[in-house]
N, C-alpha and C positions, 0 to 999 in steps of 0.2 A: 706778701711773700714772707717766707720763713728765713730767718738768718741762721746760718750754720753754727754761729757761736752760741745759739740758744739750745744747749744740749738737753734741757729738761722740758722741751715744748711737746705738748700733747695735742694731736689733731683729731678731732671728732668729725666724722663724716658718714654718709650712707654709702652703701654698695653702689647704688645707681649713680651718685655723684662721682665716685671713684672710677666707675666703669666709663662714664662719659668723658671724664678727664683723660683717661688712658686712650680711648678711641680717638679723641682730638689730637693727642700727642702722636699717636701712631700715624694718623693722616698727615700731620706736619712732617714726620720723618720720611714717609713715602714720597711726598711732593719734593722734599729736599733731595732725596736720592735720585728721583727722575731728572731734576734740574741738573744735578751733578753729572749724570750720565750723558746728557745732551752735549756737554762741552768736552767729552773725552776725545783726545786726539790720538791718532795712530800713525805710525810711520809709513813711508812710501813702500817699503818691502811688504808690509802686511796688506796694504791696499792692492798691490800687484798680485799677491797670492790669493786674496779673497775674490777679486774681480776677474782674475785670469786675463789681465790686460798688460800691455807693455808700458814702459816709461814714456814713450812717445805719445801713446794714447792718453795717459794721464796729463801730459804737458798740453795736448790739444784741448782736453776737457777743462783744464785750468784756464787756458787762454779764452775759451768761450764761456767761462763762468758756469759750466755744467757741474764741475767738481772743483771748487776753489781749493787752492793749496795755501798753506800758511807756513812761513819760515820761522822755526823755533830752534834756537841753538845752531843755526846754520844748516838745518836739515828740513826737508819737506815733510810737513805733517798735514793730515786730513781729518776733518771732523767725522767721528764714527757715525753720527746721524746722517751725514751726507752719503757715506758709503752704503749704509743700510738702505737709504732711499733708492740708490741705484740698483742694489741687489734685488730689491722688490720689483723694480720696473724693467729689469734687463730682459727677462724672458718675453714679455709682451712687446718690447721695443724691437728685439731682434726678429720676432715672428712678423711683426708689421713691416719691418724693413725688407725682409726676404720676399714677402708677397709683392710689395711695390717694386722691388728690384727686378723680379721676374716679369712684371707687367711692362716696365719701360725698358728693360734689358740694357742697363747702364754698362758702358764699357770703360769709362775713364774713372780714375780714382777720385778726382775732385767731385764729380757728380755723385758718386756713391757716398762720399763723406757728407756732402750737402744733404743727401737723402736721409742719412742716419740722423743728422742734427735736427732736421725738421720733424722727425718722428719721436725724438727723445723727449 
């Protein structure tokens, strides 16, 4: 390693070595950025807006561990990666639920909620 106090240091290298070192550094930065984005937390209002769901739905999803909630500073926060997972699967889930609900013709809310949880 070079010491920053060595102001008169000359480094001799080839373009290929410099290029491979830069590419390695760039890969490390990309991986660090991806890891940092996985832990991004968003507030409850943003989740409600993104998923178009009510607070009570978020509460039920938290109780069933479908969408875990984390208390930070006395406020509910959700992992962005969990919200994105639900966003990707919500169209398929609702389509599946509607088909099954038509077949069994559920009339009580408890049965419909159970049906939704089993298809999620």
